[in-house]
N, C-alpha and C positions, 0 to 999 in steps of 0.2 A: 504493500500500500504506500509506504513511504517513498520507495523507489519510483513508483508510478507517478506520485505527486511531483517529485523532482524532475522526472522526464517531461511531465506536462508543463511545468514552469519553464524548463529549458526550451521546449518546442515553441512556446508562446513568446519567447524572449527575442530580442534583436540579435543575440549571439548566433542563434540557429539560422537566421536569415542573412547573416553577413556574407558578402561575396568578396572576391579579391579586388573587384573594382572599388567597392566601398573602402576596403583597406588602403588602396592606393590614395584615394582622395583624403582619407583621414590622415595619412602620412603627410600629404601635401599641406593640409591644414596645420599640422604640427610644425612643419618647416616655416610656414608663414607666421605662426605664433612666436616661434623662436626669433625670426627676423624682427618682428615688431617689439618684443620685450628685451631681448639681449642686444641686438644691433640697433634698436630704436629707428628702424626704417619706417618713417611715416606711421607711427604707432596708432595715432588717433583714427586712422582709416583701416590700416592693415589688420589691427587686432580684431575689430568687430567683423571684418570680412572673413578672416580666418576662422573665427569661432562660428560664424554663420555657416561656413562650408562644413565645419565639423558637425554641427547639428543636422544639416541636411543629409549627411551621409551615415547617420546612425539609423539602421533599418527599423521600420515599424513606428518610429516616432511621429511620422506624418505631420511634421510642423509646416510643410509647404503643401499639404493636401488641399485640393480644390473642393469647394462645397458641393453637395448634391442636394436633391430635393428632400432628402430625409436626414442628412447630416451636415453639420457645420464644417467649414474648412479649418485648416491648421492656423495657429497664431501667426506664424510668419507669412502665410498666404495673405492675410488681411493687411498686415503691415506693408507687404510688398506692393499693394495697390498704389501707395504713394510714389513708388518708382514707376510703375506702369503708366500712371496718369501724369507723370512729369512734375509732381508736386515737390518731392524732395530736392531734386537738382535746383529748382527755382528758389526754394527757401534757403538752400545753401548759398546760392548767389546773393541772396539778400544779406546774409551774414558776411560774406566776403566783401560786398560793397561797403558795409559798415566798418569793416576792419581795414579797408584799403585807402591809402593816401595817394591820390592822383596828382599831388603837387609836383613830383619829379617829372611826370609826363607833361604837365602844363608848363613847367619851367623850360623844358626842352622838347617841343612838339616833334622834332625829328625822330624822337624815340619811337614814334608810330611806324617809321620805316623799318626799324629793327624788329618790332613786334610783327610786322607784316612779313619780313624776311624769314622769321622763324616759323611761319606757317608753310614753308616750302615742303616740309616733310609730309604734309597732308596730301599735296598734289602728287608727290613722288610715290607714296604708298598706295594711293588710289590707282595710279597707272599700273603698278606692279600687281596689285590685287586683282584687277580686271584681267591682266595678262595670265594670271594663274587660274582663272576660271571662276572667280567670284562674280556674282551679279553686281550691277552698279550700286544698288542700295546697300548691299553687304560691304562692298569695297569702300563706300563712303563711311560706314560705321567703323570699319577697321582703320581707315586713314586718319580719322579724327583723333586717334591715340597720339598722333604726332603733335597735337596741340598741347599735350601734357596737362589736360584739364579734365579731371575725372567726372565732375557733374555734367559738363558739356558732352562728353563721350557717352554717358549713360542716357542723357536726354535724347541725343540724336539716335542712338541705337534702339531705344524703346519705340521710336517713331518709324525707323526704317528696317531694322532687322532684329526684333526682340529675341529671336532664337539664338543669337550670337552674344547676348548680353553677358553671360557668365565669363566667357573668355575675354571679351573686350574690357569689361570693368576691372577684372583682376590684372590684365596686362597694363591697363592705363595707370592704375594705382601702384602697381609694382614698379613700373618704370619711373613714376614720380618719386617713389621712395628711394630709387637707386640713382637719382640724379648726381649725388656726390661721387658715384663710382663711374657713371657713364660719360658725363660731360668733360671732366678734366683732361683725359687723354686726347680727346678731339680738339679741345681748346689749345693744348700745347702743340699739337700737330699742325694746326692751321695758322698759328700766329708765331711771330718771332719774339725773342726775349726783349728786344727793343720796343716792340709794340706793347707787350705785356707790362712794361715798365712805365708807360705813359701815365702821367698824373693829370687829372682833369680839373678844370676850374670849378669853383663853388657855384652851385645853382642859384639863380635869382630867386628872390622872395616872391611867392605867389599870393595875390590878394584874396581876401575872403570872397569878394564878388566873383572872381574867376572860378573859385572852388565850388560856389553854389550854382553858377550858371552851367558849369561843365556837365553834370549828370542830366540836367534838363535838356540841354542841346543835344547831347549824345542820344538820349532816349528818343527824342523827336526824329532826328535824322536817321538813326539805325532802324527804328521800328517802321517808319514810313517807307524806307528802302526795302527792308526785309521783315515783313509782318510776322513770319514764322518764328523769328527769334525773339519776339516780344516778351515771353515769359522769363527768359534768361537776362536779356539786357534790361528789361523793365525792373526786375527785382534787384539786379546788381546796382543800378543807378539809384533806385529808391533807398537802398541801404546806404549808399554813399551820401545821398542828400540828408538822411538822418544824421550822419556823422558831421557833415560840414555846416549844416544849418545852425547848429549850436542851441536850438530851442527844444529839442526832443531827446535830451540826454538819456532818459529812461528807455526810450524805444531803441536808441542806438546801442545802449548797453545790453539790452535783451537780445537784439539781433546778433551782436558780436559774441555773446556768451551762451546764455541759456538756450536760445532757439537753435543756433547752429550746432550746439553740442547734442541736443536731443535728436535733431534730424540726422546728424552724422551717425548716431547709434542705429537708428532705424534703417538708414540707407545702407550702412556697412553690413549689418547683420543680414538683411534681406537680399542684398546683392550676392553676398557670400553663399546664402542658402540656395541660390539658383544654380550653383555649381555642383549639382548632384552627379554621381558617377555616370549615369546613363546619358547625361547631356554634355558632360565636360570631356570625357575620355574618348575623343574622336580625333582622327588625323588633322581635320581642319583647325582644331584648337591649337595645335603646335604651329600651324601655318599662321594663324592669327597672332600668336605671341611673337613669332619671328617677324612678321610684317609690322607689328607694333613697334618693335625695337628698331626696325629699318626706318619707320616714320620718325621716330624720336631722334635718331642719329641725323637724318636729313634736315630736320627742323633746327637742330643745333648748328649744323653746317651752314644752313641758310642764314641764320642770324649772325654767325661769325663772319661770313663773306660780306654781308651788308655792312657789318661793323668795320671790316678792313677797308671797304670802299669809302666809308665816311671818315675813317682815319686819314686816308690819302687825300680826300677832298678838303679836309680841315687842316691839312699840313701838320698832322701829328697831334691834334688837340683832343681827339676822341680815342679812348682805349677800345680796341675792337673786342675785348673780352666781354664788354657789356652786351654785345650782340647775342651771346649764348643765353642771356637771361630773357630773350624774347619769347621763349616758351612760357606758358602761363602758370607754371608751378610757383605760386607766390607764397612766401618770399625765398624759398629754397634755392631757386635758380640764381637769384640776385646774390645770395650768400656765397654760392660757388664762384661767381665772378669776383667777389670781394676776396675770397681765400686765394684764388689763383693770382690775382693782381698783387696781393701782399707777398706771395712767394717770390715774385719777380722783383718787387720793390717794397720793402717793409714799411715805407712811409706812404704807400698808396692807400687810398680810401675810396673804393668804387661803389660801395653799397647803395647809396642814394642815387647815384648815376645809373646803376643797373636796375633800380626799381622802376625807372621810366619805361624801358622796354618790357620789363616784367609785367607791369599792369596793362601795358599796351597789348601784350600777348593774351591777356584775359579777354579783352574786347575782340581781338583778332580771331581767337579760336571760336568765340560765340558767333561772330559774323560769318566765319567759314562754315560753321554748322548750319547757319541760316541759309547760306547759298546752296549747300548740298541738299538741305531739306526742301528748298524751293524747287530744285531741279528734279530730284529723285523721289520726292514724297508725294507726288501728285497721283 
């Protein structure tokens, strides 16, 4: 009797239903948890994504189960609706806008060129993905990884190729976390020591009127030009207006802290939970991860090449290292520019100069997503 009871418990448990595919995905989740906690690679996102992946691959837990006429769905299924409906990425942009200082971009508007150059990886990866047999809508979702903007990648993918979301989300956030490892070798390869040593002049002071007008003007122009990108640009600029207006400190603080932290938890866990073994362990997943890296490398190269051109045109007044910050991983990419600049010249201080292209990249990747959505989302 006792043995029969133990057998019954075992047969009803997740252990009996475990497959080698589940085991592989659980091992991958352990690796990501290790990278998040021990190596501190973008832990605010990588840790919830990794744990969501772990939960989704524990058999019979049914946390992502879809509802039926007689049964409710799993907890994470309902939380995931915020991803599918584009709510979480837009709310994260609200928080990013509230945390972002667009002053360096306003002080040096030419930073927009560096941000635009760093979107080169999106075009390159799109062409390669189509050549490898991906449909244009799928290629668009893969290519946007080159913008190094997780919320934008998720937003575009849910609209164009939701079946690819697990691989694209994990690739996008993994490469964002690995910026300090990926970018420096490329930066040193494409620039000379003399270029890396360039010290840049202090940025001009930006008036409060400019700071307030900027999010309003950008919202009007971008949304009229690309209505599909309204949720991202609109929330980004609303958050920035909260910050710069000076009259809604409580709203700005909520957007920067409580709101973005809550949404990050929901977004990370549910995106990770989409990476179940049956959906993730496919040959195309490895192709997507490889193409994502290609996109990211080309984006870094594009920003650096524009930076070198601007260095030449300015007769050595602009350090080309800030071009690599044109990818929209704020502020990590700008910090990498700072670190590499100081390695070449210990008195160099490039952080604020690099923040201009960095925040331009946020706008640039959102606009690129709007263009792709406009062309392939019809």
